[in-house]
ZADREN-242123 format. One record per atom (N, C-alpha, C): x, y, z; atom name; residue in one letter; residue number from 0. Coordinates in steps of 0.1 Angstrom, whole numbers. Layout:
BEGIN
REC      c1      c2      c3    a   r     k
REC       X       Y       Z   CA   A   NUM
...
This chain:
BEGIN
REC      c1      c2      c3    a   r     k
REC     -38    -105    -241    N   M     0
REC     -45    -105    -229   CA   M     0
REC     -45     -90    -225    C   M     0
REC     -56     -86    -217    N   R     1
REC     -58     -73    -213   CA   R     1
REC     -57     -73    -197    C   R     1
REC     -50     -64    -192    N   F     2
REC     -49     -63    -176   CA   F     2
REC     -53     -51    -171    C   F     2
REC     -60     -52    -161    N   L     3
REC     -64     -40    -152   CA   L     3
REC     -53     -40    -141    C   L     3
REC     -45     -30    -140    N   L     4
REC     -34     -29    -130   CA   L     4
REC     -40     -24    -117    C   L     4
REC     -39     -30    -105    N   D     5
REC     -43     -25     -93   CA   D     5
REC     -33     -16     -88    C   D     5
REC     -37      -8     -77    N   V     6
REC     -29       3     -73   CA   V     6
REC     -14      -1     -69    C   V     6
REC     -12     -12     -62    N   N     7
REC       1     -16     -60   CA   N     7
REC       9     -19     -72    C   N     7
REC       4     -25     -81    N   V     8
REC      11     -28     -93   CA   V     8
REC      15     -15    -100    C   V     8
REC       6      -4    -100    N   L     9
REC       9       8    -106   CA   L     9
REC      20      15     -99    C   L     9
REC      19      15     -86    N   A    10
REC      30      21     -77   CA   A    10
REC      42      13     -79    C   A    10
REC      43       1     -79    N   G    11
REC      54      -6     -81   CA   G    11
REC      61      -2     -94    C   G    11
REC      53      -2    -105    N   L    12
REC      60       3    -117   CA   L    12
REC      65      18    -118    C   L    12
REC      59      25    -109    N   A    13
REC      63      39    -110   CA   A    13
REC      74      44    -100    C   A    13
REC      76      36     -89    N   F    14
REC      85      39     -79   CA   F    14
REC      96      28     -75    C   F    14
REC     109      32     -79    N   P    15
REC     120      23     -77   CA   P    15
REC     120      17     -63    C   P    15
REC     117      25     -54    N   L    16
REC     119      20     -40   CA   L    16
REC     107      12     -35    C   L    16
REC      96      11     -42    N   H    17
REC      85       3     -38   CA   H    17
REC      90     -11     -37    C   H    17
REC      84     -18     -27    N   S    18
REC      88     -31     -24   CA   S    18
REC      85     -41     -35    C   S    18
REC      76     -38     -44    N   S    19
REC      74     -47     -55   CA   S    19
REC      78     -41     -69    C   S    19
REC      86     -32     -68    N   H    20
REC      92     -25     -80   CA   H    20
REC      97     -36     -90    C   H    20
REC     107     -45     -86    N   Q    21
REC     113     -55     -95   CA   Q    21
REC     104     -65    -100    C   Q    21
REC      94     -70     -91    N   R    22
REC      84     -79     -96   CA   R    22
REC      75     -72    -107    C   R    22
REC      71     -61    -104    N   A    23
REC      61     -54    -113   CA   A    23
REC      68     -51    -127    C   A    23
REC      80     -47    -127    N   H    24
REC      88     -44    -139   CA   H    24
REC      92     -57    -147    C   H    24
REC      95     -67    -140    N   S    25
REC      98     -80    -145   CA   S    25
REC      87     -86    -153    C   S    25
REC      74     -85    -147    N   W    26
REC      63     -90    -152   CA   W    26
REC      59     -82    -164    C   W    26
REC      59     -69    -163    N   F    27
REC      55     -59    -174   CA   F    27
REC      64     -61    -186    C   F    27
REC      76     -63    -184    N   R    28
REC      86     -64    -195   CA   R    28
REC      84     -77    -203    C   R    28
REC      78     -87    -197    N   Q    29
REC      77    -100    -204   CA   Q    29
REC      70     -99    -217    C   Q    29
REC      60     -89    -217    N   E    30
REC      52     -89    -229   CA   E    30
REC      50     -74    -232    C   E    30
REC      61     -69    -240    N   P    31
REC      61     -54    -242   CA   P    31
REC      49     -48    -249    C   P    31
REC      41     -57    -257    N   N    32
REC      29     -50    -263   CA   N    32
REC      17     -53    -256    C   N    32
REC      17     -55    -243    N   R    33
REC       6     -59    -235   CA   R    33
REC      -5     -48    -236    C   R    33
REC     -18     -51    -234    N   E    34
REC     -27     -41    -231   CA   E    34
REC     -30     -39    -217    C   E    34
REC     -30     -27    -212    N   W    35
REC     -31     -25    -198   CA   W    35
REC     -42     -15    -195    C   W    35
REC     -48     -15    -184    N   A    36
REC     -59      -6    -182   CA   A    36
REC     -58       0    -168    C   A    36
REC     -63      12    -167    N   T    37
REC     -67      20    -154   CA   T    37
REC     -82      21    -154    C   T    37
REC     -86      25    -141    N   C    38
REC    -102      29    -141   CA   C    38
REC    -101      40    -130    C   C    38
REC    -112      46    -128    N   P    39
REC    -112      57    -118   CA   P    39
REC    -108      53    -104    C   P    39
REC    -111      40     -99    N   L    40
REC    -106      35     -87   CA   L    40
REC     -91      34     -86    C   L    40
REC     -86      28     -97    N   T    41
REC     -70      26     -96   CA   T    41
REC     -63      38     -97    C   T    41
REC     -69      47    -106    N   Q    42
REC     -62      60    -108   CA   Q    42
REC     -62      69     -95    C   Q    42
REC     -74      68     -89    N   A    43
REC     -74      76     -76   CA   A    43
REC     -66      70     -65    C   A    43
REC     -65      58     -65    N   G    44
REC     -57      51     -55   CA   G    44
REC     -42      53     -57    C   G    44
REC     -39      54     -70    N   F    45
REC     -25      55     -74   CA   F    45
REC     -21      70     -71    C   F    45
REC     -30      79     -74    N   L    46
REC     -27      94     -70   CA   L    46
REC     -25      96     -56    C   L    46
REC     -34      89     -47    N   R    47
REC     -32      90     -33   CA   R    47
REC     -20      86     -28    C   R    47
REC     -15      73     -33    N   V    48
REC      -3      67     -29   CA   V    48
REC       9      75     -35    C   V    48
REC       9      79     -48    N   A    49
REC      19      86     -54   CA   A    49
REC      22      99     -47    C   A    49
REC      11     108     -44    N   S    50
REC      13     120     -39   CA   S    50
REC      18     119     -25    C   S    50
REC      15     110     -18    N   R    51
REC      20     108      -3   CA   R    51
REC      36     104      -5    C   R    51
REC      38      96     -14    N   T    52
REC      53      92     -16   CA   T    52
REC      62     104     -20    C   T    52
REC      55     113     -28    N   L    53
REC      62     124     -33   CA   L    53
REC      63     137     -24    C   L    53
REC      57     134     -11    N   G    54
REC      58     146      -2   CA   G    54
REC      45     149       3    C   G    54
REC      33     147      -3    N   G    55
REC      21     151       2   CA   G    55
REC      15     164       0    C   G    55
REC      22     174      -6    N   G    56
REC      15     187      -8   CA   G    56
REC      11     188     -22    C   G    56
REC       7     201     -25    N   R    57
REC       1     205     -38   CA   R    57
REC      10     201     -49    C   R    57
REC      24     203     -47    N   D    58
REC      33     200     -58   CA   D    58
REC      34     185     -59    C   D    58
REC      33     176     -50    N   A    59
REC      32     164     -51   CA   A    59
REC      19     158     -59    C   A    59
REC       9     163     -56    N   I    60
REC      -3     159     -63   CA   I    60
REC      -1     162     -79    C   I    60
REC       5     174     -81    N   W    61
REC       6     178     -95   CA   W    61
REC      15     168    -101    C   W    61
REC      27     165     -96    N   Q    62
REC      36     155    -100   CA   Q    62
REC      31     142    -102    C   Q    62
REC      23     138     -94    N   A    63
REC      16     124     -95   CA   A    63
REC       7     124    -106    C   A    63
REC      -2     136    -107    N   L    64
REC     -11     137    -119   CA   L    64
REC      -4     136    -132    C   L    64
REC       8     144    -133    N   A    65
REC      16     146    -145   CA   A    65
REC      22     131    -148    C   A    65
REC      26     124    -139    N   G    66
REC      30     110    -142   CA   G    66
REC      20     101    -147    C   G    66
REC       9     101    -140    N   L    67
REC      -3      94    -145   CA   L    67
REC      -7      97    -159    C   L    67
REC      -8     110    -162    N   E    68
REC     -12     114    -175   CA   E    68
REC      -2     108    -186    C   E    68
REC      11     110    -182    N   R    69
REC      22     105    -191   CA   R    69
REC      20      90    -194    C   R    69
REC      18      82    -183    N   D    70
REC      18      68    -183   CA   D    70
REC       7      63    -191    C   D    70
REC      -5      70    -190    N   C    71
REC     -17      65    -196   CA   C    71
REC     -17      70    -211    C   C    71
REC      -8      77    -215    N   Q    72
REC      -6      80    -229   CA   Q    72
REC       2      71    -236    C   Q    72
REC       8      61    -228    N   S    73
REC      16      51    -236   CA   S    73
REC       8      41    -243    C   S    73
REC      15      36    -253    N   P    74
REC       8      24    -261   CA   P    74
REC       3      13    -253    C   P    74
REC      -9       9    -256    N   G    75
REC     -14      -3    -250   CA   G    75
REC     -23       1    -238    C   G    75
REC     -25      14    -233    N   H    76
REC     -33      18    -222   CA   H    76
REC     -47      20    -227    C   H    76
REC     -55      15    -217    N   E    77
REC     -71      16    -220   CA   E    77
REC     -76      23    -207    C   E    77
REC     -86      30    -209    N   Y    78
REC     -93      35    -197   CA   Y    78
REC    -106      28    -197    C   Y    78
REC    -110      22    -184    N   W    79
REC    -121      14    -183   CA   W    79
REC    -131      22    -174    C   W    79
REC    -142      27    -177    N   P    80
REC    -150      34    -167   CA   P    80
REC    -156      23    -158    C   P    80
REC    -159      26    -146    N   V    81
REC    -165      16    -136   CA   V    81
REC    -179      15    -139    C   V    81
REC    -182       2    -147    N   D    82
REC    -196       1    -152   CA   D    82
REC    -201     -13    -146    C   D    82
REC    -197     -15    -134    N   V    83
REC    -203     -26    -128   CA   V    83
REC    -209     -21    -114    C   V    83
REC    -220     -26    -111    N   D    84
REC    -228     -22    -100   CA   D    84
REC    -228     -32     -88    C   D    84
REC    -222     -28     -77    N   L    85
REC    -222     -38     -66   CA   L    85
REC    -235     -43     -61    C   L    85
REC    -244     -35     -64    N   R    86
REC    -258     -39     -59   CA   R    86
REC    -263     -52     -66    C   R    86
REC    -257     -54     -77    N   D    87
REC    -260     -66     -86   CA   D    87
REC    -253     -78     -81    C   D    87
REC    -245     -78     -70    N   L    88
REC    -238     -90     -66   CA   L    88
REC    -246    -101     -61    C   L    88
REC    -244    -114     -66    N   S    89
REC    -252    -126     -63   CA   S    89
REC    -251    -127     -47    C   S    89
REC    -259    -136     -41    N   D    90
REC    -257    -140     -27   CA   D    90
REC    -244    -147     -24    C   D    90
REC    -240    -154     -35    N   S    91
REC    -228    -162     -34   CA   S    91
REC    -216    -153     -34    C   S    91
REC    -216    -142     -42    N   Q    92
REC    -206    -131     -42   CA   Q    92
REC    -206    -124     -29    C   Q    92
REC    -217    -121     -24    N   R    93
REC    -217    -112     -11   CA   R    93
REC    -212    -121      -1    C   R    93
REC    -214    -134       0    N   S    94
REC    -210    -142      11   CA   S    94
REC    -194    -142      12    C   S    94
REC    -189    -141       0    N   R    95
REC    -173    -140      -1   CA   R    95
REC    -167    -127       6    C   R    95
REC    -175    -117       8    N   L    96
REC    -170    -104      13   CA   L    96
REC    -171    -104      29    C   L    96
REC    -158    -106      34    N   I    97
REC    -157    -107      48   CA   I    97
REC    -152     -96      56    C   I    97
REC    -148     -86      48    N   G    98
REC    -143     -73      54   CA   G    98
REC    -144     -61      44    C   G    98
REC    -143     -50      49    N   P    99
REC    -146     -38      41   CA   P    99
REC    -136     -36      30    C   P    99
REC    -123     -40      33    N   N   100
REC    -112     -39      23   CA   N   100
REC    -114     -46      11    C   N   100
REC    -123     -56      11    N   Q   101
REC    -126     -65      -2   CA   Q   101
REC    -137     -59     -11    C   Q   101
REC    -143     -48      -7    N   I   102
REC    -154     -43     -15   CA   I   102
REC    -147     -37     -28    C   I   102
REC    -137     -30     -27    N   T   103
REC    -131     -24     -39   CA   T   103
REC    -124     -35     -48    C   T   103
REC    -119     -45     -40    N   D   104
REC    -112     -56     -47   CA   D   104
REC    -123     -65     -56    C   D   104
REC    -135     -65     -49    N   M   105
REC    -146     -73     -57   CA   M   105
REC    -150     -64     -69    C   M   105
REC    -150     -51     -68    N   Q   106
REC    -155     -43     -78   CA   Q   106
REC    -145     -44     -90    C   Q   106
REC    -131     -44     -87    N   L   107
REC    -120     -44     -97   CA   L   107
REC    -121     -58    -104    C   L   107
REC    -123     -68     -96    N   L   108
REC    -124     -82    -102   CA   L   108
REC    -135     -83    -112    C   L   108
REC    -147     -77    -108    N   L   109
REC    -159     -77    -117   CA   L   109
REC    -155     -69    -129    C   L   109
REC    -149     -57    -127    N   L   110
REC    -146     -49    -139   CA   L   110
REC    -136     -56    -149    C   L   110
REC    -126     -63    -145    N   A   111
REC    -118     -71    -153   CA   A   111
REC    -124     -81    -160    C   A   111
REC    -134     -88    -154    N   H   112
REC    -142     -99    -160   CA   H   112
REC    -150     -92    -170    C   H   112
REC    -157     -81    -168    N   R   113
REC    -166     -74    -176   CA   R   113
REC    -159     -71    -191    C   R   113
REC    -146     -67    -189    N   H   114
REC    -137     -62    -200   CA   H   114
REC    -130     -74    -206    C   H   114
REC    -133     -86    -202    N   R   115
REC    -125     -98    -208   CA   R   115
REC    -110     -96    -205    C   R   115
REC    -106     -93    -193    N   G   116
REC     -93     -91    -189   CA   G   116
REC     -89     -97    -176    C   G   116
REC     -79     -94    -171    N   Q   117
REC     -75     -99    -158   CA   Q   117
REC     -71     -88    -149    C   Q   117
REC     -74     -89    -135    N   L   118
REC     -70     -80    -126   CA   L   118
REC     -56     -84    -122    C   L   118
REC     -46     -76    -125    N   A   119
REC     -32     -79    -121   CA   A   119
REC     -30     -72    -107    C   A   119
REC     -26     -82     -98    N   T   120
REC     -24     -77     -84   CA   T   120
REC     -13     -85     -76    C   T   120
REC      -8     -80     -66    N   F   121
REC       1     -87     -57   CA   F   121
REC      -7     -92     -45    C   F   121
REC     -20     -89     -44    N   D   122
REC     -28     -92     -32   CA   D   122
REC     -33    -105     -32    C   D   122
REC     -27    -115     -25    N   T   123
REC     -31    -128     -25   CA   T   123
REC     -45    -132     -19    C   T   123
REC     -50    -122     -10    N   G   124
REC     -63    -123      -6   CA   G   124
REC     -75    -123     -15    C   G   124
REC     -72    -118     -27    N   L   125
REC     -81    -119     -39   CA   L   125
REC     -84    -133     -43    C   L   125
REC     -75    -141     -40    N   R   126
REC     -77    -155     -45   CA   R   126
REC     -90    -161     -38    C   R   126
REC     -93    -158     -26    N   E   127
REC    -104    -162     -20   CA   E   127
REC    -117    -156     -25    C   E   127
REC    -116    -145     -31    N   L   128
REC    -128    -138     -37   CA   L   128
REC    -132    -145     -50    C   L   128
REC    -121    -151     -57    N   A   129
REC    -122    -155     -71   CA   A   129
REC    -124    -170     -71    C   A   129
REC    -118    -178     -62    N   A   130
REC    -118    -192     -63   CA   A   130
REC    -130    -199     -65    C   A   130
REC    -131    -207     -74    N   G   131
REC    -143    -215     -76   CA   G   131
REC    -155    -207     -82    C   G   131
REC    -152    -196     -88    N   T   132
REC    -163    -187     -94   CA   T   132
REC    -159    -184    -108    C   T   132
REC    -169    -179    -116    N   R   133
REC    -166    -176    -129   CA   R   133
REC    -156    -164    -131    C   R   133
REC    -152    -158    -120    N   Y   134
REC    -141    -148    -120   CA   Y   134
REC    -127    -153    -118    C   Y   134
REC    -126    -166    -115    N   E   135
REC    -112    -171    -112   CA   E   135
REC    -102    -168    -123    C   E   135
REC    -106    -168    -135    N   H   136
REC     -97    -167    -146   CA   H   136
REC     -95    -151    -149    C   H   136
REC    -102    -144    -141    N   S   137
REC    -101    -128    -142   CA   S   137
REC     -92    -123    -133    C   S   137
REC     -84    -131    -126    N   L   138
REC     -73    -127    -116   CA   L   138
REC     -60    -132    -120    C   L   138
REC     -50    -123    -119    N   L   139
REC     -36    -127    -122   CA   L   139
REC     -28    -123    -109    C   L   139
REC     -25    -132    -102    N   L   140
REC     -15    -129     -90   CA   L   140
REC      -1    -129     -94    C   L   140
REC       5    -117     -91    N   L   141
REC      20    -116     -95   CA   L   141
REC      29    -121     -85    C   L   141
């Protein structure tokens, strides 16, 4: 299985003091040869969170970028360009969007589906976006 890791899973894996560090590592170690992916959205989100965690200045951004580059060179990593267009959402998909925070979530879910993978997340709110749709199996709640 291929997994698109959301920002909180990436941060959980990277930072021992993150509230989900243990859960993220426990899940990730279960299958050491797993294929995992990042995309422009998850990379940018991770860099934002990581650079804040590391102090917020120029050096923090450089550290976060270096960590991301290192991690993305590890075996099993894939880069997925964002090749889904939110303008193509069906009326049914649009009706599931009840707040602005779900827009990126929907795009990540569609991206995981397009690449025949699963979006790995801690965000239980995504269950409502995916439930009863063809995207239901494209979501993995950790």
